[in-house]
LOTI-443994 format. One record per residue (C-alpha): y, x, z; residue in three letters; residue number from 1; chain. Coordinates in steps of 0.25 Angstrom, whole numbers. Example, Ala and Ser with C-alpha at 12.3 -4.5 7.8 and 13.67 -1.06 7.14 Angstrom:
# residues 2
{fivo {-18, 49, 31}, 'ALA', 1, 'A'};
{fivo {-4, 55, 29}, 'SER', 2, 'A'};
This chain:
# residues 248
{fivo {-121, -53, 41}, 'MET', 1, 'A'};
{fivo {-115, -51, 27}, 'LYS', 2, 'A'};
{fivo {-110, -38, 24}, 'LEU', 3, 'A'};
{fivo {-95, -44, 21}, 'THR', 4, 'A'};
{fivo {-97, -52, 35}, 'GLN', 5, 'A'};
{fivo {-101, -38, 42}, 'LEU', 6, 'A'};
{fivo {-89, -30, 35}, 'VAL', 7, 'A'};
{fivo {-79, -42, 38}, 'THR', 8, 'A'};
{fivo {-84, -42, 53}, 'ALA', 9, 'A'};
{fivo {-82, -27, 54}, 'CYS', 10, 'A'};
{fivo {-68, -28, 48}, 'THR', 11, 'A'};
{fivo {-64, -39, 56}, 'LEU', 12, 'A'};
{fivo {-70, -32, 69}, 'ALA', 13, 'A'};
{fivo {-63, -19, 66}, 'THR', 14, 'A'};
{fivo {-50, -26, 63}, 'THR', 15, 'A'};
{fivo {-52, -34, 77}, 'ALA', 16, 'A'};
{fivo {-49, -20, 84}, 'THR', 17, 'A'};
{fivo {-36, -21, 82}, 'PHE', 18, 'A'};
{fivo {-33, -33, 89}, 'THR', 19, 'A'};
{fivo {-39, -26, 102}, 'GLN', 20, 'A'};
{fivo {-32, -14, 102}, 'ALA', 21, 'A'};
{fivo {-17, -9, 99}, 'ALA', 22, 'A'};
{fivo {-16, -1, 86}, 'PRO', 23, 'A'};
{fivo {-16, 14, 88}, 'ILE', 24, 'A'};
{fivo {-6, 14, 76}, 'TRP', 25, 'A'};
{fivo {-3, 3, 65}, 'GLN', 26, 'A'};
{fivo {6, 2, 53}, 'ASP', 27, 'A'};
{fivo {11, -10, 45}, 'PHE', 28, 'A'};
{fivo {17, -9, 31}, 'SER', 29, 'A'};
{fivo {22, -17, 19}, 'LEU', 30, 'A'};
{fivo {22, -11, 6}, 'THR', 31, 'A'};
{fivo {29, -16, -8}, 'GLY', 32, 'A'};
{fivo {23, -10, -21}, 'LEU', 33, 'A'};
{fivo {27, -13, -35}, 'TYR', 34, 'A'};
{fivo {21, -8, -48}, 'GLY', 35, 'A'};
{fivo {19, -10, -63}, 'GLU', 36, 'A'};
{fivo {7, -4, -68}, 'ASN', 37, 'A'};
{fivo {-5, -11, -61}, 'TYR', 38, 'A'};
{fivo {-18, -14, -68}, 'GLU', 39, 'A'};
{fivo {-25, -29, -67}, 'ILE', 40, 'A'};
{fivo {-16, -41, -66}, 'VAL', 41, 'A'};
{fivo {-3, -36, -67}, 'HIS', 42, 'A'};
{fivo {4, -23, -70}, 'ASP', 43, 'A'};
{fivo {16, -27, -61}, 'GLN', 44, 'A'};
{fivo {13, -30, -46}, 'GLN', 45, 'A'};
{fivo {21, -30, -33}, 'SER', 46, 'A'};
{fivo {13, -28, -19}, 'THR', 47, 'A'};
{fivo {17, -31, -5}, 'LEU', 48, 'A'};
{fivo {7, -23, 5}, 'THR', 49, 'A'};
{fivo {5, -26, 20}, 'VAL', 50, 'A'};
{fivo {-2, -14, 27}, 'GLU', 51, 'A'};
{fivo {-7, -12, 41}, 'TYR', 52, 'A'};
{fivo {-15, -2, 47}, 'ALA', 53, 'A'};
{fivo {-19, 1, 62}, 'ALA', 54, 'A'};
{fivo {-27, 10, 70}, 'LYS', 55, 'A'};
{fivo {-34, 6, 84}, 'VAL', 56, 'A'};
{fivo {-44, 14, 92}, 'LYS', 57, 'A'};
{fivo {-57, 11, 85}, 'TYR', 58, 'A'};
{fivo {-52, 6, 71}, 'ALA', 59, 'A'};
{fivo {-40, 6, 60}, 'ASP', 60, 'A'};
{fivo {-37, -5, 50}, 'VAL', 61, 'A'};
{fivo {-29, -5, 38}, 'PHE', 62, 'A'};
{fivo {-24, -18, 31}, 'PHE', 63, 'A'};
{fivo {-16, -20, 19}, 'PHE', 64, 'A'};
{fivo {-13, -33, 10}, 'MET', 65, 'A'};
{fivo {-7, -32, -4}, 'ASP', 66, 'A'};
{fivo {1, -44, -10}, 'ARG', 67, 'A'};
{fivo {2, -41, -24}, 'MET', 68, 'A'};
{fivo {10, -48, -36}, 'ARG', 69, 'A'};
{fivo {9, -46, -50}, 'GLY', 70, 'A'};
{fivo {18, -48, -62}, 'GLY', 71, 'A'};
{fivo {14, -62, -64}, 'ASP', 72, 'A'};
{fivo {15, -66, -49}, 'ASP', 73, 'A'};
{fivo {0, -65, -47}, 'ASN', 74, 'A'};
{fivo {-2, -61, -33}, 'LYS', 75, 'A'};
{fivo {-13, -54, -25}, 'VAL', 76, 'A'};
{fivo {-16, -51, -11}, 'THR', 77, 'A'};
{fivo {-26, -40, -7}, 'TYR', 78, 'A'};
{fivo {-28, -35, 6}, 'PHE', 79, 'A'};
{fivo {-38, -25, 14}, 'GLU', 80, 'A'};
{fivo {-41, -24, 29}, 'LEU', 81, 'A'};
{fivo {-48, -11, 32}, 'ALA', 82, 'A'};
{fivo {-52, -9, 47}, 'PRO', 83, 'A'};
{fivo {-60, 4, 51}, 'ARG', 84, 'A'};
{fivo {-67, 6, 63}, 'LEU', 85, 'A'};
{fivo {-67, 20, 69}, 'SER', 86, 'A'};
{fivo {-81, 25, 73}, 'LEU', 87, 'A'};
{fivo {-75, 37, 81}, 'SER', 88, 'A'};
{fivo {-67, 27, 90}, 'GLU', 89, 'A'};
{fivo {-79, 17, 91}, 'VAL', 90, 'A'};
{fivo {-89, 28, 94}, 'SER', 91, 'A'};
{fivo {-80, 37, 102}, 'GLY', 92, 'A'};
{fivo {-85, 49, 94}, 'LYS', 93, 'A'};
{fivo {-76, 57, 85}, 'LYS', 94, 'A'};
{fivo {-81, 56, 71}, 'LEU', 95, 'A'};
{fivo {-73, 66, 65}, 'SER', 96, 'A'};
{fivo {-78, 78, 56}, 'VAL', 97, 'A'};
{fivo {-69, 86, 47}, 'GLY', 98, 'A'};
{fivo {-59, 77, 39}, 'PRO', 99, 'A'};
{fivo {-65, 66, 45}, 'ILE', 100, 'A'};
{fivo {-57, 59, 57}, 'LYS', 101, 'A'};
{fivo {-65, 47, 59}, 'ASP', 102, 'A'};
{fivo {-76, 39, 53}, 'VAL', 103, 'A'};
{fivo {-74, 23, 53}, 'LEU', 104, 'A'};
{fivo {-80, 10, 48}, 'ILE', 105, 'A'};
{fivo {-72, 5, 37}, 'ALA', 106, 'A'};
{fivo {-71, -9, 32}, 'THR', 107, 'A'};
{fivo {-61, -16, 23}, 'THR', 108, 'A'};
{fivo {-58, -30, 19}, 'TRP', 109, 'A'};
{fivo {-51, -32, 6}, 'GLU', 110, 'A'};
{fivo {-47, -45, -1}, 'GLY', 111, 'A'};
{fivo {-39, -50, -11}, 'ASN', 112, 'A'};
{fivo {-32, -64, -16}, 'GLN', 113, 'A'};
{fivo {-25, -65, -30}, 'ASP', 114, 'A'};
{fivo {-21, -75, -40}, 'ASN', 115, 'A'};
{fivo {-33, -72, -49}, 'PHE', 116, 'A'};
{fivo {-43, -77, -38}, 'GLY', 117, 'A'};
{fivo {-49, -63, -36}, 'ASN', 118, 'A'};
{fivo {-51, -65, -22}, 'ASN', 119, 'A'};
{fivo {-60, -56, -13}, 'PHE', 120, 'A'};
{fivo {-64, -51, 0}, 'ASP', 121, 'A'};
{fivo {-70, -37, 0}, 'ASN', 122, 'A'};
{fivo {-76, -30, 12}, 'PHE', 123, 'A'};
{fivo {-77, -15, 13}, 'LEU', 124, 'A'};
{fivo {-86, -7, 24}, 'TYR', 125, 'A'};
{fivo {-89, 7, 25}, 'GLY', 126, 'A'};
{fivo {-86, 21, 33}, 'ILE', 127, 'A'};
{fivo {-71, 27, 33}, 'GLY', 128, 'A'};
{fivo {-66, 41, 37}, 'PHE', 129, 'A'};
{fivo {-52, 45, 43}, 'ASP', 130, 'A'};
{fivo {-50, 58, 38}, 'LEU', 131, 'A'};
{fivo {-41, 71, 43}, 'ALA', 132, 'A'};
{fivo {-34, 76, 31}, 'ILE', 133, 'A'};
{fivo {-22, 86, 31}, 'PRO', 134, 'A'};
{fivo {-8, 80, 28}, 'TYR', 135, 'A'};
{fivo {-13, 65, 28}, 'THR', 136, 'A'};
{fivo {-9, 54, 37}, 'GLN', 137, 'A'};
{fivo {-22, 48, 37}, 'TYR', 138, 'A'};
{fivo {-34, 48, 27}, 'ALA', 139, 'A'};
{fivo {-46, 41, 26}, 'SER', 140, 'A'};
{fivo {-59, 38, 18}, 'VAL', 141, 'A'};
{fivo {-67, 24, 18}, 'ASN', 142, 'A'};
{fivo {-81, 21, 11}, 'PHE', 143, 'A'};
{fivo {-84, 7, 9}, 'TYR', 144, 'A'};
{fivo {-94, -3, 4}, 'ARG', 145, 'A'};
{fivo {-86, -14, -2}, 'ALA', 146, 'A'};
{fivo {-92, -29, -1}, 'SER', 147, 'A'};
{fivo {-83, -35, -13}, 'ASN', 148, 'A'};
{fivo {-83, -50, -15}, 'GLU', 149, 'A'};
{fivo {-80, -50, -30}, 'LYS', 150, 'A'};
{fivo {-86, -38, -34}, 'THR', 151, 'A'};
{fivo {-98, -29, -33}, 'ALA', 152, 'A'};
{fivo {-98, -21, -20}, 'ASP', 153, 'A'};
{fivo {-95, -7, -20}, 'ASP', 154, 'A'};
{fivo {-90, 5, -13}, 'TYR', 155, 'A'};
{fivo {-77, 10, -10}, 'GLN', 156, 'A'};
{fivo {-70, 23, -4}, 'MET', 157, 'A'};
{fivo {-56, 22, 1}, 'THR', 158, 'A'};
{fivo {-47, 34, 5}, 'ILE', 159, 'A'};
{fivo {-33, 33, 11}, 'THR', 160, 'A'};
{fivo {-24, 43, 14}, 'TYR', 161, 'A'};
{fivo {-9, 45, 18}, 'ALA', 162, 'A'};
{fivo {-1, 59, 16}, 'VAL', 163, 'A'};
{fivo {13, 59, 23}, 'PRO', 164, 'A'};
{fivo {22, 71, 19}, 'PHE', 165, 'A'};
{fivo {37, 74, 19}, 'LYS', 166, 'A'};
{fivo {47, 80, 9}, 'LEU', 167, 'A'};
{fivo {58, 85, 16}, 'GLY', 168, 'A'};
{fivo {62, 75, 26}, 'SER', 169, 'A'};
{fivo {56, 63, 19}, 'GLU', 170, 'A'};
{fivo {42, 56, 23}, 'ASP', 171, 'A'};
{fivo {33, 53, 12}, 'PHE', 172, 'A'};
{fivo {18, 48, 13}, 'LEU', 173, 'A'};
{fivo {8, 47, 2}, 'VAL', 174, 'A'};
{fivo {-4, 37, 6}, 'ASP', 175, 'A'};
{fivo {-14, 28, 0}, 'GLY', 176, 'A'};
{fivo {-29, 25, -3}, 'PHE', 177, 'A'};
{fivo {-41, 28, -13}, 'LEU', 178, 'A'};
{fivo {-51, 17, -15}, 'ASP', 179, 'A'};
{fivo {-63, 21, -24}, 'TRP', 180, 'A'};
{fivo {-75, 10, -26}, 'SER', 181, 'A'};
{fivo {-87, 11, -34}, 'THR', 182, 'A'};
{fivo {-91, 3, -46}, 'ALA', 183, 'A'};
{fivo {-101, -8, -45}, 'GLU', 184, 'A'};
{fivo {-109, -16, -54}, 'LYS', 185, 'A'};
{fivo {-113, -30, -52}, 'ASP', 186, 'A'};
{fivo {-123, -40, -58}, 'SER', 187, 'A'};
{fivo {-110, -48, -59}, 'ASN', 188, 'A'};
{fivo {-102, -40, -69}, 'PRO', 189, 'A'};
{fivo {-89, -47, -62}, 'ALA', 190, 'A'};
{fivo {-93, -40, -50}, 'GLN', 191, 'A'};
{fivo {-95, -27, -56}, 'SER', 192, 'A'};
{fivo {-83, -16, -54}, 'HIS', 193, 'A'};
{fivo {-78, -2, -58}, 'ALA', 194, 'A'};
{fivo {-75, 8, -48}, 'SER', 195, 'A'};
{fivo {-61, 8, -43}, 'GLU', 196, 'A'};
{fivo {-52, 19, -39}, 'LEU', 197, 'A'};
{fivo {-38, 15, -32}, 'ASN', 198, 'A'};
{fivo {-29, 26, -28}, 'TRP', 199, 'A'};
{fivo {-17, 20, -22}, 'THR', 200, 'A'};
{fivo {-6, 30, -15}, 'THR', 201, 'A'};
{fivo {7, 28, -10}, 'GLN', 202, 'A'};
{fivo {19, 38, -11}, 'TYR', 203, 'A'};
{fivo {30, 35, -1}, 'LYS', 204, 'A'};
{fivo {43, 39, 5}, 'TRP', 205, 'A'};
{fivo {47, 35, 19}, 'ASN', 206, 'A'};
{fivo {61, 31, 16}, 'ALA', 207, 'A'};
{fivo {60, 23, 30}, 'GLY', 208, 'A'};
{fivo {64, 35, 38}, 'LYS', 209, 'A'};
{fivo {78, 35, 32}, 'HIS', 210, 'A'};
{fivo {79, 22, 38}, 'ILE', 211, 'A'};
{fivo {73, 26, 52}, 'SER', 212, 'A'};
{fivo {63, 37, 57}, 'PRO', 213, 'A'};
{fivo {53, 26, 59}, 'GLU', 214, 'A'};
{fivo {54, 17, 47}, 'THR', 215, 'A'};
{fivo {43, 19, 36}, 'ARG', 216, 'A'};
{fivo {48, 13, 23}, 'LEU', 217, 'A'};
{fivo {41, 20, 11}, 'TYR', 218, 'A'};
{fivo {45, 20, -3}, 'LEU', 219, 'A'};
{fivo {37, 25, -14}, 'GLY', 220, 'A'};
{fivo {26, 22, -24}, 'ILE', 221, 'A'};
{fivo {12, 18, -24}, 'GLU', 222, 'A'};
{fivo {2, 24, -35}, 'HIS', 223, 'A'};
{fivo {-11, 17, -38}, 'SER', 224, 'A'};
{fivo {-22, 22, -46}, 'ILE', 225, 'A'};
{fivo {-33, 12, -48}, 'TRP', 226, 'A'};
{fivo {-45, 14, -57}, 'ASN', 227, 'A'};
{fivo {-53, 1, -62}, 'ASN', 228, 'A'};
{fivo {-44, -7, -52}, 'LYS', 229, 'A'};
{fivo {-51, -19, -46}, 'PHE', 230, 'A'};
{fivo {-65, -13, -52}, 'GLY', 231, 'A'};
{fivo {-60, -16, -66}, 'ALA', 232, 'A'};
{fivo {-65, -4, -75}, 'SER', 233, 'A'};
{fivo {-53, 3, -82}, 'GLY', 234, 'A'};
{fivo {-42, -5, -75}, 'GLN', 235, 'A'};
{fivo {-35, 7, -70}, 'ASP', 236, 'A'};
{fivo {-21, 7, -63}, 'GLU', 237, 'A'};
{fivo {-11, 18, -61}, 'ASN', 238, 'A'};
{fivo {0, 12, -54}, 'ASN', 239, 'A'};
{fivo {13, 16, -47}, 'VAL', 240, 'A'};
{fivo {21, 5, -37}, 'SER', 241, 'A'};
{fivo {34, 6, -30}, 'ALA', 242, 'A'};
{fivo {32, 6, -15}, 'LEU', 243, 'A'};
{fivo {39, 2, -3}, 'VAL', 244, 'A'};
{fivo {33, 2, 10}, 'LYS', 245, 'A'};
{fivo {37, -1, 24}, 'TYR', 246, 'A'};
{fivo {29, 2, 38}, 'HIS', 247, 'A'};
{fivo {33, -7, 49}, 'PHE', 248, 'A'};
């Protein structure tokens, strides 16, 4: 079996657990972004993001899809499906030590379609750790080997985090991710790429609580620092976008 087939099978098998068990928790949201300082393609960009996250007994999953539109009406659709399998739950043994709460098999399928023909499906596989860090709502780190369709394969580290806090009676949330991937050379120069770092954080105020106690309507900004964007050396982005996010 080819590696990409194996990773696809693991991803689908993990995702299939969600059809067999009621989620312990789940969350669905829509986000609108607008920014004017993007690198590559267009400075201006509007983005609609669909997100879904859930936890069942043996696994968790995170999915998002970005639909982006640039200044010249160029359109890009990018998605990630990232199911993870809990080794603690599968083995029946508590795999926690120090700040590590759980150890997981981590997989991700990422895909892209755009007007420029830059369409791809990449598959990532590796190991993940859920972390117990004071003041965080959640924190995790995943280490992947990436099987890339259009560029040389590489390694990636992904950190996710969320920090809720209050100022007076107002609720705020700072959450985001950091992706770092290795530089790789290939006999085909077109497939070589520089090391990337994408650190994206959302700073949000829950205006929805003034509508009703259960409403989660966030207003705020998203700050993106992206060095060597898309693996292109010297293409560095430092962008702030306006944000509106609603959780259903």
